[in-house]
C-alpha positions, 0 to 999 in steps of 0.5 A: 421479533426474537429469533430462536436457535434451531438445530441445523439440517446438516452437521458442520465440520471443523478444519481439525475434523476435516484434516482427520477425515483427510488423514483417514482417507489417505491411510485407506488409499482414498485421496481427496481432490480439490473439488471434494474439498471445495464441496465440503467447505461450501456445505459447511457454510450453507449449514452453519448456525446463523446464531453461531457462525463459523469463526473468521480465523477458522474460515480463513484457515480452511480457505488457506488450506484449500489454496495450498492444496490446489498449489500442491496438486499443480506442483505434483502434476508439473513434477510428474510431467517432468519425470515422464519427459526425463524418462522418455528422453533417457530411454531414447537418447542414451541408447542412440548416443551409445549406438552412434559410436558404431557408425562406420564400423562393420557389424555381424548379426544373427540373420538369415535374411537376404535383400535385393534392392536398387543398392545391390544384393546382400551377401550370404554369410554363415559360420561352420562349426567344422570344415565340410566337404559339401555345402548347399544354400537354399533361398526362399521368398517371403511366402516360404517358397523355394526360389533358388539353390546353390551348391557351394562345394567344400567350406572351411571351418569358421566364417564363410561368405557367398555372394548371391547374384540375385538369380533364382531357379532357372536363372531367372533374375528375382525382383527386389525384395526380402528373402531368407536362406538356409545352409546345410553342410556335410563332412566327407563321411556324410555327417552333418556339420552345424552351420549358423547363419548371420549377416554383416555390413557397415553401419551407415546410421542409427534409427529409433522406432517403437522404443527399439534402436536399429543400425542402418545398413545398405541392406536395411535396418538391423535390431541392436539386440541381434548384433554380436560382433563389431570390427573396424 
């Protein structure tokens, strides 16, 4: 029986056509993965003309291209993972290494926070733009309620510090916790004197959390970006 040549139900594509299609996809930003490549190759084999099958050299060329594509994708995934790891290491390790040079030094940082803990009570530190005849410290709990107040008397221009005894209104000893404070000051003429609050302490260690670097003090953790002064 003589076989007649029939028209295939699907149009096959050559490797050159496939490369052209791939280039067009890349130009449009629409990449093709190895699954799509394999589907194209299988479809081509299923729909080839039995009287005019695919050339062996062409088939070998296509399968080789598929193998190379898979290897290139694996290499790309490996390089991407290595780059992410390198970036993560650089973003965390380098700031930690730099900040470690502060260990043992005393830092000053923007803060109006007080801490009462088993390790002691942090001091109240503030900077006066000018000398003042009177100054008053107000202390608030975490809810913003006034729990303590102290009259400091006259203060000097520049840095000042007040050691809080941890007692609130009525002489009651306040429990461990975090408190906030404000300082108001006035000249002898009754004019307000600008006062800025800050904290200070010796750096005991360095910690990293949520992508941020912190100095560990006896009173707690201080964000790196709030520090403005360092001294021996």
